[in-house]
N, C-alpha and C positions, 0 to 999 in steps of 0.2 A: 477368562474375562467374564465379568458379571454384567448382565444386562437386566436392569430392573425397570420393567414397565410400570409407570405410575401416573397418577393425575392428582397429586397431592395438593395442587393449587386450584382444583376445581371448586365450584361454589354452587349455590342454589340456582336452579334453572331460571326462575323468574328474575332474580337479581341480575344474572348475566345478560338475559335478553334486554332488560331495561338499559343497562349500561352500554351494551354493544350498540343499540340503536342510537343512544345519545351521543355516540362518537361520530355520527354521520349527519351531514346536512341533507335536506331534501333534494338539493341540487346535485347530489352525488359526491360533493367534496368530502374529504375525510373527517374533519372535525371542526367544531366551533372554536374560536379563540376563547381561551378561558382565563378568568381573573384569578383562579386558584392555581397553586403551583405545588405539587403536581395536580393535574386535573382529575385523575382517576386513581382508584385504589389498586394495589397490586393484586387484589383478589380476582380481577378480571382476566388474569393471565392463566392459561392452562398448560400443564406439562404434557408434552406428547410422548417423549421417552427420556430415559436417563441411563447413563452408563458410566464406567470409570476405567482408568488406565491401571493395568496390573504391571507395574514396573518390573523389568526383567532382572535388574541387579540391585543389590543393596546400596549402591552408590548413587542411584537415581532417587531423588526425593521430590522433584517438582518439574513442571512443564515450563520451559523458558520461552517458547515461541509456538505459535499455532497459525495455520492458514487453512483455507478451503480451496479445493480445485476439483473439477470434474466429478462432483457429487461425493468427494472424499474430504475428510478432515485429516490434516497432517499435524501431529503434535510432537514437538521436539523437546527431548530432555537432554541431560548432559552427555548421555551415551548413545541414545537411540532416537529414531523417529518412528512414531506409531501412526498407522492408518486406520481410520474408522469410517464406516458408511454414514453419510449425512442423513439418509432417510430413516434409519432406525437405530443408529449407534452401534452397529455390530462391528466387532474387531475384525480387521482384514489381515494385516501383517505388520511386521516391524523390520527396520533395517538399521545397521550401524551408521553413525553420523560421519560418513566418509566424503560427504559433499561440502561445498563451500558454505560456511556459516557466518561470513563477514557481514552479510546484509541483515537489517533489522528483522525482516520477515523472510520466511522460506519462499523461494521463487522456483517455479517449475513450469513445464509445459507438457501436455498430454497428447500423444499421437497414437491413435488406434488403441492397442492394448499395452502401451508402454508409457511410463511417466519418466520424464527426464529432469535431472538435477545437474547443475554446474559443479565442477569439482576441480581440485588441485591434486588429484590422486597421483602418487609417485612424483609430486612436485611438478606436475605437468597440467596445463590447462586442458580440460577434457569435459565431455558430457557422459553421464552415467544414465543408462536406460533400464528401468526396472519394470517387470511385469506388473500391471495394475491389479491383477487378480491374486498373485502369489507373493509379490515383493522380491522375486528372484532377479538378480542382476543379469541382464541379457545382452547389453550393448555397452561398449566403452569406445568413445571417439576421442582421439588425441589430436588437438589442433596443431601441434608441432609437426605432424605428419603431412600437413598441407603446405607445400612450398610457397604458395601465393600469399600466405599470411606472414608479414614481416613485422619487426618491432616486438615490443612487449605488451601483451594484452593486459589492459588495466581495468576495464569495465565491461559488463555484459548485461543484456536483458532479453527476455523471451517474448515472442509474439507469435501466436498460433504455431505453425510448424517450423519456425526459424528461431535462431538465436543470433543476436546482433552484438558484435564485438568492437570495442574501441582499443586501438593500439597506438603507442607512441614509440618513435625511433629517433635517436640522436643523429643529427646531421654531421656533427663533429665528435664531441665528447659528451658523456652523460652528465657532466658537471655544468655544461652550458645550457641551462634551462630555457634560455631565450631562443634556442636554435634547434627545434625538434620538428619532425614531420608527424602528422596525424593521419591515421587510417581508420575507416569504419568498414567492417565487413558484415556480410550476411551469410550465415551458414544454414542451408536448407536441410533439415533432417530427413525429409522424404527422399530427396535426390542425392544426398551426401555430396553436395557441391558448395563451394565457397565463392562468393562474388565480392569484389571491391566496389563499394557503393559511394564512397566519398574519400577524398584525400586533400590535405593542405600541407605543403612542404615547408611552411614557415610559421610555426606557432610557439607559444610559450607553454611549457609543460609544468603544471603545478606538482607539488609533492603528492605522493600517492593518496594521502588522506583527503586532499583537497580536489582531486580529479573529479569533475562533474559526472553525474549519472546520465545515461540516455533516458529520454522521456518519450512516451507515446501519447498522442493527443486523445482527449476524451471520446472523440468520434471514431477512433481506431483506424484512421486513414493515413497516418504518417508518423515518422519517428523524428525526433529533434535532438540536436546536440550543440552545446555552447563551447566555444574555444576562444583563446586569448592571444593577443599580441601586446608585448610590453612596450609602453610608450615612454614611461619615466618611472621613478621610484613610486611604487604603490598606485600607478596610473596605468590602466590597461584598456585596450580596445577589445570589446567583446563582439563576436559574431555568432549568430545561432543559425544553423543550417537545418532546412526542412527536407526530408527524404521521403517522398510519397511511397506507399506500399504498392501502388498500381503500376510502378515502373516509369512514371513520369520523371523528368529531369529534376535533380535536386537543386535547391536555390537557397541563398542566404536571405532570411526573412527579417532579421533584426541586426542592426549595427548600432553600437553605443559606446560611450567611454565611461568607465566606472573606476572608483577608487577602492582597491582591495589590498590588504596586507596578508599575502599568502603565508608568511612566516608565522603569523598568529593563527591562521586557520580559517578557511571558508566554512563556517559552521553550518550554514544552510545554503546550498547552491541549487536548490530545487526550483522547478518552474512548472507551470501547468498551461495547457493549451486546449482551447475549445473554439471551434468555428474560426472566426477571424481574430480572436483575442489570445495573446500570450502574456502571461503574468510571470515575471521574473522576480525571484526572491534571493537576495544574498545578504550576508551579515558578516562583517569582519571587524578588525580593530580600528578601521578608519571610519566607517559609517554603516548604518543599517538602512536598507532601502527595499521597497516593494514597488516595482514598476510595471505598468501595463502598456502593451503595444498593440496597434491595429495592424494585423498582417495584410489586410486588404488595402492599406495605404502605405505600402513600402516600409512597414515596421515603424510607423509614426508613434512617438511616445504620447500616450493619452494622459497619463497621470502618474505621479509617484507619491509615496507617503513613507514616513519613518516607521518601519515595522520589521520585526524579525519573525513574524508568523509565516507559516507556509501556506501557499494558495492551493485550493482544491476545487475543481469543478464537479458539479453534480446536478443533473437534470436542468442544465441551462443556467445555473446559478453559481456564484463564486463565494467560497467560504474560506476563512483564514483560521488556521489551527496551529497550535504549538507542536513542534516535533519532539524536542527534548523538554524535560520538566513538564509543566502544565500551565494552562492559562485559559482565557476566555475563548468561546467560539463566536465568530463574527460573520454575518452575511454582509457582503459589500456589493454596491452597485458597480457592475463591470465597466460602465462607460465613464463614471465619475470618480470612483474610488471612495465614495462616502459610505458610511455605515448605514445599513438598513435596519439591523437589530444586533444586539449583543447579549449573549448568554454568559453570565458571569459564573461559570462552573470551573472545575479543575480539569480541563480537557487537554488531552495529548493525542497525537496521531496514532501512537501505539495502542491506545485504549479507546479507539473510536472507530465506528463503522457506519457507512450509509446503508440503509435497508433497501435492498434492490427494488427498483421500480416504484418506490413510494417516497413522498416528501417527509421521510422519517430518518432518524439516526439513533444509534445506541451509543451511549457514553458511559464509560466505567469511571466512577469517581468516589469521593469520600474514602480515601485510603484504600482504593480498589476493592471495596466491599459492597458497593452499590452499583446498579445499572439504571441509568435514566433513559427513557425513550423520549426523544425530542421531536417536536413539531417544527420542521424546517421552514414552514411558512411564516412562523411568528417567533421562533426561538423559545417557545414555552415548553416546560416539562410536562409530559402527559402522564407518565408512570415512573415511580421510583421503586425499583425492585431490589431488595436486600439479599445478602447471603442466606439469612434465615428463611426468607420466602422460598428459596430453592429446596429447603428441606435437607441440607447437608448434615452429616452426623456431628461434625466438630466446627460449628460456624465461627468460633473465635480464632481458629487456626487456619481458616480457609480464605483465600483471596481470588478474585476474578482475574483471569489472565487475558482472555479475548472473547469477543462475541462476533458471530458471522451470521448474515442473513441466508436463508435457504428457501427453496420452493417459491421463487418469485416474490420474496418478501413476506410470505405467509408465516414463516417460522423464524425464530432467532435462536441460534445455537450458542449457548454460553459455556465457556471452558474455564475451569478454575486452575489455579497454579498447581494444586495438588492432584490434578488429573481427573476431576469430575467433569462430566458432560451432561448438559441439560438442553433439550430442544423444547422451546416454548412457543405455543400458538399465539400469534398476535391478533387481537380482535379488530385492528384497524385496516 
């Protein structure tokens, strides 16, 4: 593995000092609203370190997915997943892709010196635990060895030292989708124990592709799951259950009636929760709808609007982003659903990241060859950074795959499709 320390984007000290100061108000806020777009030159960005993936086989040519966890970068190719240190870009280890790859991004949880992936190894739902220092497989937990887990596991999500499982079981036959039982389990990795935390013995089971995901609220205090009861053709009652992590009793926090054609496909069944607000997004062949509920008022519907964009909470604010394809980034008033500002870029959730702890975001746009740093207070572009600015050897053949914030938002790590890694110092 080659690790090339560089600062190819550094600039004259006097110019840097001037621009850095100009990004801050005397009141301590980050920056002034700017009439120019972008507000600053890419020259104010400094490269902390750079590195690159040395693919193990000739069949690997690009990175398909990347994420960061526990001060590690995980980069997935067609054959392997590579781990690099976030602080200096050092190569750590690689593993074969024997874990579940159905989700858009890699999902893991870390416990002490092991990192866990969900897997269908040997066609069995399982957890794989790898040593975080060496990448050696040390644990395999098969969920079919737990007699308390019934039905077919359809969805999962990690939170801290647990993995949460959604299971459906037919009450009569598998063809009668109107008559299923729903179970939600918590598997605690530390104690190796399974607990049934919710069940409903009369639900509609969507086809596998349309089964909703579990969601954790922005505050990290509870997990949520929507389920359905069929009332008529394309008409369903939806209920969303809240299961607190502190052991309090679960409760249904939202009840509503919606029109969905599951045969066409629930293209976006995501929702977001923060504080007392739950924003539900679904899009089907019948209608597109974004709905906001007040959980402090028995799930009262606050507003709804025609939109297929996906809700995202960050630092107390609500943003709407396209999941597939690309579209604008919109900040919305949580209480009214009206637009506060609109950034007319080519934004998609796969190529977008909030910069931890700061009202900033990084958006990959313009044919995934540019990175824009956005001011989330105004929707203005602060910096537009191109592939050429990174100093890559073949800029015409290089595309940005992902960007992740690091070191409390002080650095932005950019990952290219071709396996390049660049840690950039942010002056804001």
